[in-house]
N, CA, C and O atoms as a GROMACS GRO file, in nm:
protein
  636
    1MET      N    1   9.627   7.117  11.521
    1MET     CA    2   9.683   7.235  11.585
    1MET      C    3   9.796   7.292  11.502
    1MET      O    4   9.808   7.414  11.489
    2LYS      N    5   9.877   7.207  11.445
    2LYS     CA    6   9.987   7.255  11.364
    2LYS      C    7   9.937   7.330  11.242
    2LYS      O    8   9.995   7.431  11.204
    3LYS      N    9   9.830   7.283  11.179
    3LYS     CA   10   9.775   7.351  11.062
    3LYS      C   11   9.726   7.490  11.100
    3LYS      O   12   9.744   7.585  11.023
    4LEU      N   13   9.665   7.503  11.216
    4LEU     CA   14   9.616   7.633  11.260
    4LEU      C   15   9.731   7.731  11.278
    4LEU      O   16   9.722   7.845  11.234
    5SER      N   17   9.838   7.688  11.342
    5SER     CA   18   9.950   7.779  11.364
    5SER      C   19  10.016   7.818  11.233
    5SER      O   20  10.063   7.931  11.220
    6VAL      N   21  10.022   7.727  11.136
    6VAL     CA   22  10.077   7.762  11.005
    6VAL      C   23   9.988   7.865  10.938
    6VAL      O   24  10.038   7.960  10.877
    7ALA      N   25   9.858   7.848  10.948
    7ALA     CA   26   9.764   7.943  10.887
    7ALA      C   27   9.779   8.080  10.951
    7ALA      O   28   9.775   8.181  10.881
    8VAL      N   29   9.796   8.086  11.083
    8VAL     CA   30   9.812   8.212  11.152
    8VAL      C   31   9.940   8.281  11.106
    8VAL      O   32   9.940   8.402  11.081
    9VAL      N   33  10.047   8.206  11.095
    9VAL     CA   34  10.173   8.263  11.048
    9VAL      C   35  10.158   8.317  10.906
    9VAL      O   36  10.208   8.426  10.875
   10LEU      N   37  10.090   8.243  10.819
   10LEU     CA   38  10.069   8.289  10.683
   10LEU      C   39   9.986   8.416  10.681
   10LEU      O   40  10.014   8.509  10.606
   11PHE      N   41   9.883   8.420  10.764
   11PHE     CA   42   9.798   8.539  10.770
   11PHE      C   43   9.879   8.659  10.818
   11PHE      O   44   9.870   8.767  10.760
   12LEU      N   45   9.958   8.642  10.924
   12LEU     CA   46  10.037   8.752  10.976
   12LEU      C   47  10.141   8.795  10.875
   12LEU      O   48  10.170   8.914  10.863
   13GLY      N   49  10.199   8.701  10.804
   13GLY     CA   50  10.296   8.734  10.701
   13GLY      C   51  10.233   8.812  10.589
   13GLY      O   52  10.293   8.907  10.539
   14ALA      N   53  10.112   8.775  10.548
   14ALA     CA   54  10.043   8.846  10.442
   14ALA      C   55  10.006   8.987  10.485
   14ALA      O   56  10.014   9.081  10.406
   15ALA      N   57   9.967   9.003  10.610
   15ALA     CA   58   9.929   9.135  10.659
   15ALA      C   59  10.046   9.232  10.654
   15ALA      O   60  10.026   9.351  10.631
   16SER      N   61  10.167   9.182  10.676
   16SER     CA   62  10.282   9.271  10.676
   16SER      C   63  10.320   9.317  10.536
   16SER      O   64  10.404   9.405  10.522
   17LEU      N   65  10.262   9.258  10.432
   17LEU     CA   66  10.292   9.298  10.294
   17LEU      C   67  10.230   9.432  10.258
   17LEU      O   68  10.273   9.495  10.162
   18PHE      N   69  10.130   9.476  10.331
   18PHE     CA   70  10.060   9.598  10.300
   18PHE      C   71  10.124   9.714  10.375
   18PHE      O   72  10.112   9.725  10.497
   19ALA      N   73  10.193   9.801  10.302
   19ALA     CA   74  10.262   9.914  10.363
   19ALA      C   75  10.165  10.032  10.378
   19ALA      O   76  10.075  10.051  10.296
   20ALA      N   77  10.185  10.107  10.482
   20ALA     CA   78  10.104  10.227  10.503
   20ALA      C   79  10.143  10.332  10.398
   20ALA      O   80  10.258  10.341  10.357
   21SER      N   81  10.046  10.410  10.356
   21SER     CA   82  10.072  10.519  10.262
   21SER      C   83  10.155  10.627  10.332
   21SER      O   84  10.162  10.629  10.454
   22PRO      N   85  10.218  10.716  10.255
   22PRO     CA   86  10.291  10.827  10.318
   22PRO      C   87  10.202  10.911  10.410
   22PRO      O   88  10.247  10.957  10.515
   23ALA      N   89  10.076  10.933  10.371
   23ALA     CA   90   9.985  11.009  10.457
   23ALA      C   91   9.962  10.936  10.589
   23ALA      O   92   9.962  10.998  10.695
   24GLU      N   93   9.943  10.804  10.583
   24GLU     CA   94   9.923  10.726  10.706
   24GLU      C   95  10.048  10.730  10.793
   24GLU      O   96  10.038  10.740  10.916
   25GLN      N   97  10.164  10.721  10.732
   25GLN     CA   98  10.289  10.726  10.808
   25GLN      C   99  10.303  10.859  10.880
   25GLN      O  100  10.339  10.862  10.997
   26GLN      N  101  10.274  10.970  10.811
   26GLN     CA  102  10.283  11.101  10.872
   26GLN      C  103  10.181  11.116  10.985
   26GLN      O  104  10.213  11.172  11.090
   27LEU      N  105  10.060  11.067  10.964
   27LEU     CA  106   9.957  11.076  11.067
   27LEU      C  107   9.992  10.991  11.189
   27LEU      O  108   9.968  11.033  11.302
   28THR      N  109  10.046  10.875  11.166
   28THR     CA  110  10.084  10.788  11.278
   28THR      C  111  10.180  10.861  11.370
   28THR      O  112  10.169  10.852  11.492
   29GLU      N  113  10.274  10.934  11.312
   29GLU     CA  114  10.368  11.012  11.394
   29GLU      C  115  10.296  11.131  11.459
   29GLU      O  116  10.319  11.160  11.576
   30GLY      N  117  10.210  11.198  11.386
   30GLY     CA  118  10.141  11.316  11.438
   30GLY      C  119  10.049  11.287  11.554
   30GLY      O  120  10.045  11.363  11.651
   31ILE      N  121   9.974  11.177  11.546
   31ILE     CA  122   9.878  11.149  11.653
   31ILE      C  123   9.942  11.089  11.777
   31ILE      O  124   9.876  11.075  11.880
   32LYS      N  125  10.070  11.054  11.769
   32LYS     CA  126  10.141  11.004  11.888
   32LYS      C  127  10.169  11.117  11.987
   32LYS      O  128  10.185  11.093  12.106
   33ALA      N  129  10.174  11.239  11.937
   33ALA     CA  130  10.205  11.354  12.023
   33ALA      C  131  10.095  11.372  12.127
   33ALA      O  132   9.980  11.336  12.103
   34PRO      N  133  10.130  11.428  12.242
   34PRO     CA  134  10.027  11.454  12.342
   34PRO      C  135   9.922  11.550  12.289
   34PRO      O  136   9.949  11.630  12.198
   35GLY      N  137   9.806  11.542  12.344
   35GLY     CA  138   9.699  11.633  12.305
   35GLY      C  139   9.599  11.568  12.212
   35GLY      O  140   9.603  11.448  12.187
   36ILE      N  141   9.508  11.651  12.162
   36ILE     CA  142   9.398  11.604  12.079
   36ILE      C  143   9.435  11.625  11.932
   36ILE      O  144   9.486  11.730  11.893
   37SER      N  145   9.408  11.523  11.852
   37SER     CA  146   9.425  11.530  11.707
   37SER      C  147   9.296  11.485  11.640
   37SER      O  148   9.231  11.391  11.685
   38VAL      N  149   9.260  11.555  11.532
   38VAL     CA  150   9.143  11.520  11.453
   38VAL      C  151   9.191  11.478  11.314
   38VAL      O  152   9.264  11.551  11.248
   39VAL      N  153   9.148  11.361  11.272
   39VAL     CA  154   9.175  11.314  11.137
   39VAL      C  155   9.041  11.319  11.064
   39VAL      O  156   8.947  11.248  11.097
   40HIS      N  157   9.036  11.406  10.963
   40HIS     CA  158   8.912  11.424  10.886
   40HIS      C  159   8.939  11.374  10.744
   40HIS      O  160   9.017  11.434  10.670
   41LEU      N  161   8.873  11.266  10.706
   41LEU     CA  162   8.887  11.208  10.573
   41LEU      C  163   8.776  11.262  10.485
   41LEU      O  164   8.659  11.254  10.521
   42TRP      N  165   8.812  11.316  10.369
   42TRP     CA  166   8.717  11.388  10.286
   42TRP      C  167   8.764  11.384  10.141
   42TRP      O  168   8.871  11.330  10.112
   43ALA      N  169   8.686  11.441  10.052
   43ALA     CA  170   8.725  11.459   9.912
   43ALA      C  171   8.656  11.584   9.858
   43ALA      O  172   8.540  11.608   9.892
   44PRO      N  173   8.724  11.662   9.776
   44PRO     CA  174   8.666  11.785   9.723
   44PRO      C  175   8.540  11.763   9.639
   44PRO      O  176   8.455  11.852   9.633
   45TRP      N  177   8.527  11.649   9.575
   45TRP     CA  178   8.411  11.622   9.489
   45TRP      C  179   8.289  11.574   9.568
   45TRP      O  180   8.180  11.563   9.511
   46CYS      N  181   8.304  11.545   9.695
   46CYS     CA  182   8.197  11.488   9.779
   46CYS      C  183   8.100  11.597   9.824
   46CYS      O  184   8.140  11.695   9.886
   47GLY      N  185   7.972  11.580   9.793
   47GLY     CA  186   7.870  11.677   9.830
   47GLY      C  187   7.860  11.699   9.980
   47GLY      O  188   7.847  11.813  10.024
   48ASN      N  189   7.865  11.593  10.059
   48ASN     CA  190   7.858  11.608  10.205
   48ASN      C  191   7.980  11.683  10.258
   48ASN      O  192   7.967  11.766  10.349
   49CYS      N  193   8.096  11.654  10.202
   49CYS     CA  194   8.218  11.723  10.245
   49CYS      C  195   8.209  11.872  10.213
   49CYS      O  196   8.247  11.956  10.295
   50GLN      N  197   8.160  11.904  10.094
   50GLN     CA  198   8.144  12.044  10.054
   50GLN      C  199   8.044  12.115  10.145
   50GLN      O  200   8.065  12.231  10.181
   51SER      N  201   7.937  12.048  10.181
   51SER     CA  202   7.836  12.107  10.268
   51SER      C  203   7.896  12.144  10.403
   51SER      O  204   7.868  12.252  10.456
   52GLU      N  205   7.979  12.056  10.459
   52GLU     CA  206   8.046  12.086  10.586
   52GLU      C  207   8.132  12.212  10.575
   52GLU      O  208   8.131  12.297  10.663
   53LEU      N  209   8.206  12.221  10.465
   53LEU     CA  210   8.295  12.335  10.446
   53LEU      C  211   8.215  12.464  10.426
   53LEU      O  212   8.248  12.568  10.484
   54LYS      N  213   8.110  12.458  10.346
   54LYS     CA  214   8.028  12.577  10.318
   54LYS      C  215   7.960  12.629  10.444
   54LYS      O  216   7.936  12.750  10.455
   55SER      N  217   7.928  12.541  10.537
   55SER     CA  218   7.860  12.584  10.660
   55SER      C  219   7.949  12.671  10.748
   55SER      O  220   7.900  12.744  10.834
   56GLY      N  221   8.081  12.663  10.726
   56GLY     CA  222   8.174  12.738  10.810
   56GLY      C  223   8.207  12.668  10.940
   56GLY      O  224   8.284  12.719  11.021
   57GLY      N  225   8.148  12.552  10.961
   57GLY     CA  226   8.170  12.479  11.086
   57GLY      C  227   8.313  12.435  11.109
   57GLY      O  228   8.364  12.443  11.221
   58TRP      N  229   8.378  12.390  11.003
   58TRP     CA  230   8.517  12.348  11.021
   58TRP      C  231   8.607  12.466  11.053
   58TRP      O  232   8.691  12.457  11.143
   59LEU      N  233   8.591  12.577  10.983
   59LEU     CA  234   8.676  12.693  11.009
   59LEU      C  235   8.657  12.744  11.151
   59LEU      O  236   8.755  12.772  11.221
   60LYS      N  237   8.534  12.756  11.195
   60LYS     CA  238   8.506  12.802  11.331
   60LYS      C  239   8.566  12.705  11.433
   60LYS      O  240   8.627  12.747  11.531
   61THR      N  241   8.549  12.576  11.410
   61THR     CA  242   8.601  12.475  11.503
   61THR      C  243   8.753  12.480  11.511
   61THR      O  244   8.810  12.473  11.620
   62VAL      N  245   8.818  12.493  11.397
   62VAL     CA  246   8.964  12.501  11.394
   62VAL      C  247   9.011  12.626  11.468
   62VAL      O  248   9.104  12.619  11.549
   63LYS      N  249   8.948  12.740  11.442
   63LYS     CA  250   8.988  12.865  11.508
   63LYS      C  251   8.960  12.863  11.657
   63LYS      O  252   9.038  12.917  11.735
   64ASP      N  253   8.849  12.802  11.698
   64ASP     CA  254   8.811  12.798  11.840
   64ASP      C  255   8.894  12.698  11.920
   64ASP      O  256   8.887  12.698  12.043
   65ASN      N  257   8.973  12.615  11.853
   65ASN     CA  258   9.049  12.509  11.921
   65ASN      C  259   9.195  12.510  11.875
   65ASN      O  260   9.239  12.415  11.810
   66PRO      N  261   9.270  12.616  11.907
   66PRO     CA  262   9.407  12.625  11.858
   66PRO      C  263   9.500  12.518  11.916
   66PRO      O  264   9.608  12.493  11.861
   67ASP      N  265   9.459  12.456  12.025
   67ASP     CA  266   9.541  12.351  12.087
   67ASP      C  267   9.516  12.212  12.026
   67ASP      O  268   9.583  12.116  12.062
   68VAL      N  269   9.421  12.202  11.933
   68VAL     CA  270   9.388  12.076  11.867
   68VAL      C  271   9.456  12.075  11.731
   68VAL      O  272   9.455  12.174  11.659
   69LYS      N  273   9.516  11.961  11.696
   69LYS     CA  274   9.576  11.945  11.563
   69LYS      C  275   9.472  11.883  11.470
   69LYS      O  276   9.412  11.781  11.503
   70PHE      N  277   9.452  11.946  11.355
   70PHE     CA  278   9.355  11.898  11.256
   70PHE      C  279   9.429  11.849  11.133
   70PHE      O  280   9.514  11.919  11.078
   71TYR      N  281   9.396  11.729  11.089
   71TYR     CA  282   9.454  11.670  10.968
   71TYR      C  283   9.340  11.648  10.869
   71TYR      O  284   9.253  11.564  10.892
   72PHE      N  285   9.341  11.723  10.759
   72PHE     CA  286   9.243  11.704  10.652
   72PHE      C  287   9.309  11.614  10.548
   72PHE      O  288   9.406  11.654  10.482
   73VAL      N  289   9.256  11.492  10.533
   73VAL     CA  290   9.316  11.394  10.444
   73VAL      C  291   9.220  11.366  10.330
   73VAL      O  292   9.112  11.309  10.350
   74SER      N  293   9.259  11.405  10.210
   74SER     CA  294   9.179  11.378  10.092
   74SER      C  295   9.198  11.232  10.052
   74SER      O  296   9.310  11.186  10.032
   75VAL      N  297   9.087  11.160  10.040
   75VAL     CA  298   9.090  11.019   9.999
   75VAL      C  299   9.001  11.000   9.877
   75VAL      O  300   8.914  11.082   9.849
   76TRP      N  301   9.024  10.892   9.808
   76TRP     CA  302   8.944  10.857   9.689
   76TRP      C  303   8.944  10.972   9.589
   76TRP      O  304   8.845  10.998   9.521
   77ASN      N  305   9.058  11.041   9.580
   77ASN     CA  306   9.067  11.161   9.498
   77ASN      C  307   9.191  11.159   9.409
   77ASN      O  308   9.239  11.264   9.367
   78GLY      N  309   9.243  11.040   9.380
   78GLY     CA  310   9.356  11.027   9.289
   78GLY      C  311   9.483  11.097   9.335
   78GLY      O  312   9.564  11.135   9.251
   79GLY      N  313   9.502  11.114   9.464
   79GLY     CA  314   9.622  11.175   9.518
   79GLY      C  315   9.618  11.326   9.529
   79GLY      O  316   9.712  11.386   9.581
   80ASP      N  317   9.511  11.391   9.483
   80ASP     CA  318   9.497  11.536   9.496
   80ASP      C  319   9.456  11.568   9.639
   80ASP      O  320   9.362  11.508   9.691
   81ASP      N  321   9.524  11.663   9.702
   81ASP     CA  322   9.497  11.692   9.844
   81ASP      C  323   9.383  11.790   9.867
   81ASP      O  324   9.346  11.815   9.982
   82GLY      N  325   9.327  11.846   9.761
   82GLY     CA  326   9.213  11.938   9.778
   82GLY      C  327   9.250  12.072   9.836
   82GLY      O  328   9.164  12.144   9.886
   83ARG      N  329   9.378  12.107   9.832
   83ARG     CA  330   9.425  12.232   9.892
   83ARG      C  331   9.349  12.355   9.840
   83ARG      O  332   9.321  12.446   9.917
   84ALA      N  333   9.317  12.357   9.712
   84ALA     CA  334   9.245  12.472   9.656
   84ALA      C  335   9.109  12.491   9.724
   84ALA      O  336   9.069  12.604   9.752
   85VAL      N  337   9.040  12.381   9.749
   85VAL     CA  338   8.909  12.390   9.816
   85VAL      C  339   8.927  12.435   9.960
   85VAL      O  340   8.852  12.520  10.008
   86LEU      N  341   9.026  12.379  10.030
   86LEU     CA  342   9.049  12.418  10.169
   86LEU      C  343   9.096  12.564  10.179
   86LEU      O  344   9.067  12.632  10.276
   87THR      N  345   9.169  12.610  10.078
   87THR     CA  346   9.210  12.750  10.074
   87THR      C  347   9.088  12.841  10.059
   87THR      O  348   9.078  12.945  10.125
   88LYS      N  349   8.996  12.802   9.974
   88LYS     CA  350   8.872  12.879   9.952
   88LYS      C  351   8.798  12.900  10.084
   88LYS      O  352   8.738  13.005  10.106
   89TYR      N  353   8.802  12.801  10.171
   89TYR     CA  354   8.731  12.809  10.299
   89TYR      C  355   8.823  12.847  10.415
   89TYR      O  356   8.788  12.828  10.531
   90GLU      N  357   8.941  12.901  10.382
   90GLU     CA  358   9.038  12.957  10.477
   90GLU      C  359   9.099  12.854  10.571
   90GLU      O  360   9.159  12.892  10.672
   91LEU      N  361   9.086  12.727  10.541
   91LEU     CA  362   9.143  12.625  10.629
   91LEU      C  363   9.291  12.600  10.601
   91LEU      O  364   9.365  12.561  10.692
   92ALA      N  365   9.335  12.621  10.479
   92ALA     CA  366   9.473  12.591  10.442
   92ALA      C  367   9.573  12.683  10.512
   92ALA      O  368   9.691  12.650  10.521
   93THR      N  369   9.527  12.798  10.560
   93THR     CA  370   9.619  12.894  10.623
   93THR      C  371   9.619  12.886  10.775
   93THR      O  372   9.691  12.961  10.840
   94GLN      N  373   9.541  12.798  10.833
   94GLN     CA  374   9.534  12.788  10.979
   94GLN      C  375   9.657  12.713  11.032
   94GLN      O  376   9.693  12.608  10.978
   95PRO      N  377   9.721  12.765  11.135
   95PRO     CA  378   9.846  12.704  11.183
   95PRO      C  379   9.830  12.563  11.241
   95PRO      O  380   9.928  12.489  11.247
   96ASN      N  381   9.713  12.526  11.284
   96ASN     CA  382   9.693  12.394  11.343
   96ASN      C  383   9.630  12.295  11.244
   96ASN      O  384   9.578  12.192  11.285
   97VAL      N  385   9.636  12.326  11.114
   97VAL     CA  386   9.582  12.238  11.010
   97VAL      C  387   9.695  12.183  10.924
   97VAL      O  388   9.781  12.257  10.878
   98THR      N  389   9.693  12.052  10.904
   98THR     CA  390   9.783  11.985  10.811
   98THR      C  391   9.699  11.924  10.701
   98THR      O  392   9.597  11.860  10.728
   99ILE      N  393   9.741  11.942  10.577
   99ILE     CA  394   9.668  11.890  10.461
   99ILE      C  395   9.748  11.776  10.400
   99ILE      O  396   9.865  11.792  10.367
  100LEU      N  397   9.682  11.661  10.386
  100LEU     CA  398   9.746  11.542  10.331
  100LEU      C  399   9.655  11.479  10.228
  100LEU      O  400   9.536  11.510  10.220
  101ALA      N  401   9.711  11.389  10.149
  101ALA     CA  402   9.631  11.314  10.052
  101ALA      C  403   9.677  11.170  10.050
  101ALA      O  404   9.796  11.141  10.058
  102ASP      N  405   9.582  11.079  10.041
  102ASP     CA  406   9.615  10.939  10.019
  102ASP      C  407   9.625  10.920   9.868
  102ASP      O  408   9.535  10.962   9.795
  103PRO      N  409   9.732  10.858   9.820
  103PRO     CA  410   9.750  10.844   9.675
  103PRO      C  411   9.661  10.740   9.610
  103PRO      O  412   9.661  10.726   9.488
  104GLY      N  413   9.586  10.667   9.689
  104GLY     CA  414   9.506  10.557   9.636
  104GLY      C  415   9.403  10.599   9.534
  104GLY      O  416   9.368  10.717   9.526
  105PRO      N  417   9.353  10.504   9.457
  105PRO     CA  418   9.253  10.536   9.355
  105PRO      C  419   9.121  10.579   9.418
  105PRO      O  420   9.095  10.555   9.536
  106ARG      N  421   9.038  10.642   9.336
  106ARG     CA  422   8.911  10.696   9.383
  106ARG      C  423   8.797  10.598   9.365
  106ARG      O  424   8.710  10.591   9.452
  107LYS      N  425   8.793  10.524   9.257
  107LYS     CA  426   8.671  10.455   9.218
  107LYS      C  427   8.676  10.303   9.237
  107LYS      O  428   8.782  10.241   9.243
  108GLY      N  429   8.556  10.248   9.246
  108GLY     CA  430   8.537  10.104   9.237
  108GLY      C  431   8.598  10.026   9.351
  108GLY      O  432   8.626  10.079   9.458
  109ASP      N  433   8.618   9.898   9.324
  109ASP     CA  434   8.670   9.808   9.426
  109ASP      C  435   8.816   9.837   9.460
  109ASP      O  436   8.865   9.790   9.563
  110ALA      N  437   8.885   9.911   9.376
  110ALA     CA  438   9.026   9.940   9.399
  110ALA      C  439   9.048  10.047   9.505
  110ALA      O  440   9.158  10.057   9.559
  111LYS      N  441   8.946  10.129   9.537
  111LYS     CA  442   8.968  10.237   9.633
  111LYS      C  443   9.000  10.181   9.771
  111LYS      O  444   8.955  10.073   9.808
  112ILE      N  445   9.079  10.258   9.846
  112ILE     CA  446   9.119  10.211   9.978
  112ILE      C  447   8.996  10.190  10.065
  112ILE      O  448   8.899  10.266  10.059
  113LYS      N  449   9.003  10.086  10.146
  113LYS     CA  450   8.892  10.053  10.235
  113LYS      C  451   8.933  10.058  10.382
  113LYS      O  452   8.851  10.039  10.472
  114ARG      N  453   9.062  10.085  10.405
  114ARG     CA  454   9.115  10.099  10.540
  114ARG      C  455   9.213  10.215  10.541
  114ARG      O  456   9.285  10.238  10.444
  115PHE      N  457   9.213  10.287  10.651
  115PHE     CA  458   9.308  10.397  10.669
  115PHE      C  459   9.346  10.398  10.815
  115PHE      O  460   9.259  10.390  10.902
  116LEU      N  461   9.475  10.410  10.844
  116LEU     CA  462   9.525  10.398  10.982
  116LEU      C  463   9.474  10.269  11.046
  116LEU      O  464   9.450  10.263  11.167
  117ASP      N  465   9.459  10.168  10.964
  117ASP     CA  466   9.411  10.036  11.004
  117ASP      C  467   9.269  10.037  11.061
  117ASP      O  468   9.231   9.950  11.139
  118LEU      N  469   9.190  10.137  11.020
  118LEU     CA  470   9.048  10.143  11.056
  118LEU      C  471   8.966  10.133  10.928
  118LEU      O  472   9.013  10.174  10.821
  119PRO      N  473   8.844  10.080  10.936
  119PRO     CA  474   8.760  10.071  10.815
  119PRO      C  475   8.725  10.208  10.761
  119PRO      O  476   8.698  10.302  10.836
  120LEU      N  477   8.726  10.218  10.628
  120LEU     CA  478   8.689  10.342  10.561
  120LEU      C  479   8.590  10.306  10.451
  120LEU      O  480   8.629  10.253  10.347
  121SER      N  481   8.463  10.334  10.476
  121SER     CA  482   8.361  10.298  10.379
  121SER      C  483   8.277  10.418  10.336
  121SER      O  484   8.188  10.403  10.252
  122TRP      N  485   8.304  10.536  10.390
  122TRP     CA  486   8.220  10.652  10.362
  122TRP      C  487   8.301  10.777  10.391
  122TRP      O  488   8.386  10.778  10.480
  123ILE      N  489   8.275  10.882  10.317
  123ILE     CA  490   8.330  11.012  10.351
  123ILE      C  491   8.216  11.112  10.353
  123ILE      O  492   8.120  11.098  10.278
  124PRO      N  493   8.225  11.213  10.437
  124PRO     CA  494   8.333  11.240  10.530
  124PRO      C  495   8.332  11.144  10.649
  124PRO      O  496   8.228  11.094  10.692
  125THR      N  497   8.452  11.121  10.699
  125THR     CA  498   8.474  11.042  10.819
  125THR      C  499   8.566  11.121  10.909
  125THR      O  500   8.664  11.180  10.862
  126THR      N  501   8.538  11.125  11.038
  126THR     CA  502   8.618  11.203  11.132
  126THR      C  503   8.652  11.119  11.254
  126THR      O  504   8.565  11.058  11.317
  127TRP      N  505   8.783  11.116  11.286
  127TRP     CA  506   8.832  11.042  11.402
  127TRP      C  507   8.902  11.138  11.496
  127TRP      O  508   8.974  11.228  11.452
  128ILE      N  509   8.881  11.119  11.626
  128ILE     CA  510   8.945  11.202  11.728
  128ILE      C  511   9.036  11.114  11.812
  128ILE      O  512   8.996  11.011  11.865
  129TYR      N  513   9.160  11.158  11.822
  129TYR     CA  514   9.262  11.086  11.900
  129TYR      C  515   9.309  11.172  12.015
  129TYR      O  516   9.314  11.295  12.006
  130LYS      N  517   9.344  11.107  12.124
  130LYS     CA  518   9.419  11.170  12.232
  130LYS      C  519   9.546  11.088  12.245
  130LYS      O  520   9.542  10.970  12.279
  131GLY      N  521   9.659  11.152  12.216
  131GLY     CA  522   9.780  11.073  12.201
  131GLY      C  523   9.757  10.978  12.086
  131GLY      O  524   9.707  11.019  11.981
  132SER      N  525   9.792  10.855  12.101
  132SER     CA  526   9.767  10.759  11.992
  132SER      C  527   9.641  10.677  12.016
  132SER      O  528   9.616  10.579  11.946
  133ASP      N  529   9.561  10.717  12.115
  133ASP     CA  530   9.437  10.644  12.145
  133ASP      C  531   9.319  10.705  12.070
  133ASP      O  532   9.290  10.824  12.083
  134LEU      N  533   9.250  10.622  11.993
  134LEU     CA  534   9.129  10.666  11.926
  134LEU      C  535   9.020  10.684  12.030
  134LEU      O  536   8.987  10.590  12.102
  135ARG      N  537   8.965  10.806  12.040
  135ARG     CA  538   8.860  10.834  12.137
  135ARG      C  539   8.722  10.829  12.074
  135ARG      O  540   8.628  10.775  12.134
  136TYR      N  541   8.707  10.885  11.954
  136TYR     CA  542   8.576  10.888  11.887
  136TYR      C  543   8.596  10.867  11.737
  136TYR      O  544   8.696  10.912  11.680
  137ALA      N  545   8.500  10.799  11.676
  137ALA     CA  546   8.500  10.778  11.531
  137ALA      C  547   8.360  10.803  11.477
  137ALA      O  548   8.265  10.734  11.512
  138MET      N  549   8.350  10.903  11.391
  138MET     CA  550   8.224  10.933  11.324
  138MET      C  551   8.244  10.894  11.179
  138MET      O  552   8.313  10.964  11.104
  139ASN      N  553   8.184  10.784  11.139
  139ASN     CA  554   8.217  10.724  11.010
  139ASN      C  555   8.114  10.745  10.901
  139ASN      O  556   8.136  10.702  10.788
  140TYR      N  557   8.006  10.808  10.928
  140TYR     CA  558   7.903  10.819  10.826
  140TYR      C  559   7.839  10.956  10.826
  140TYR      O  560   7.756  10.986  10.912
  141GLY      N  561   7.877  11.041  10.731
  141GLY     CA  562   7.804  11.164  10.709
  141GLY      C  563   7.863  11.287  10.770
  141GLY      O  564   7.972  11.286  10.828
  142GLU      N  565   7.788  11.395  10.757
  142GLU     CA  566   7.834  11.526  10.797
  142GLU      C  567   7.848  11.540  10.948
  142GLU      O  568   7.777  11.477  11.026
  143MET      N  569   7.942  11.625  10.985
  143MET     CA  570   7.974  11.647  11.126
  143MET      C  571   7.880  11.750  11.187
  143MET      O  572   7.847  11.852  11.126
  144ARG      N  573   7.836  11.721  11.308
  144ARG     CA  574   7.767  11.822  11.389
  144ARG      C  575   7.873  11.885  11.478
  144ARG      O  576   7.932  11.817  11.562
  145PHE      N  577   7.898  12.011  11.459
  145PHE     CA  578   8.013  12.074  11.522
  145PHE      C  579   7.994  12.097  11.672
  145PHE      O  580   8.092  12.103  11.746
  146ASP      N  581   7.870  12.108  11.718
  146ASP     CA  582   7.848  12.116  11.862
  146ASP      C  583   7.884  11.983  11.929
  146ASP      O  584   7.937  11.981  12.040
  147VAL      N  585   7.857  11.875  11.860
  147VAL     CA  586   7.894  11.742  11.912
  147VAL      C  587   8.045  11.727  11.911
  147VAL      O  588   8.103  11.673  12.006
  148LEU      N  589   8.110  11.774  11.806
  148LEU     CA  590   8.255  11.767  11.798
  148LEU      C  591   8.319  11.842  11.914
  148LEU      O  592   8.416  11.794  11.973
  149GLN      N  593   8.266  11.959  11.949
  149GLN     CA  594   8.317  12.034  12.064
  149GLN      C  595   8.302  11.954  12.194
  149GLN      O  596   8.392  11.956  12.278
  150GLN      N  597   8.191  11.885  12.208
  150GLN     CA  598   8.171  11.803  12.328
  150GLN      C  599   8.272  11.689  12.332
  150GLN      O  600   8.324  11.656  12.438
  151PHE      N  601   8.300  11.630  12.216
  151PHE     CA  602   8.399  11.522  12.209
  151PHE      C  603   8.538  11.573  12.248
  151PHE      O  604   8.614  11.501  12.312
  152PHE      N  605   8.572  11.697  12.210
  152PHE     CA  606   8.700  11.754  12.250
  152PHE      C  607   8.706  11.767  12.402
  152PHE      O  608   8.805  11.728  12.465
  153ALA      N  609   8.600  11.821  12.460
  153ALA     CA  610   8.597  11.838  12.605
  153ALA      C  611   8.608  11.702  12.675
  153ALA      O  612   8.682  11.688  12.773
  154ASP      N  613   8.534  11.604  12.625
  154ASP     CA  614   8.539  11.471  12.686
  154ASP      C  615   8.678  11.408  12.671
  154ASP      O  616   8.727  11.342  12.762
  155SER      N  617   8.742  11.430  12.556
  155SER     CA  618   8.873  11.372  12.531
  155SER      C  619   8.981  11.435  12.617
  155SER      O  620   9.081  11.371  12.649
  156LYS      N  621   8.962  11.560  12.653
  156LYS     CA  622   9.061  11.627  12.738
  156LYS      C  623   9.055  11.580  12.882
  156LYS      O  624   9.154  11.590  12.955
  157SER      N  625   8.940  11.528  12.923
  157SER     CA  626   8.927  11.480  13.061
  157SER      C  627   8.995  11.342  13.074
  157SER      O  628   9.013  11.270  12.976
  158GLU      N  629   9.030  11.309  13.193
  158GLU     CA  630   9.089  11.178  13.219
  158GLU      C  631   8.977  11.079  13.249
  158GLU      O  632   8.890  11.106  13.332
  159TRP      N  633   8.978  10.964  13.180
  159TRP     CA  634   8.879  10.861  13.205
  159TRP      C  635   8.936  10.727  13.183
  159TRP      O  636   8.867  10.627  13.199
   0.00000   0.00000   0.00000
């Protein structure tokens, strides 16, 4: 039993060595606020991410939901936030959009595999929070915006 408790302490001590990135720190504060927040993890070089932007779905969704906070977080992109791409699709000028970048590397085994302490294995990835509670996580592939609207409605209800 003593060996187990020592191992647990060592594990917990090791876990505290990993500091959150500045983007994660800012998001942690942002999603604590009341209301709905969307964290969209993407990269400008990603074909699926570009397809979502080209469809106009993100711009329409952002404009149709002024009470929702949207965080576009560029990951696996060497710290570049992709602002030029988001500007091209008119997202950078929307008042309810915040643009962030994770400074982590893009390639290979070194790229980040967790964000906000959730697994990150694919982009685009979209998470919906109400307050600090994760309500929905879409971790693989392009977003269906009609489904996203339904998730907003469901998240606004009390359950």
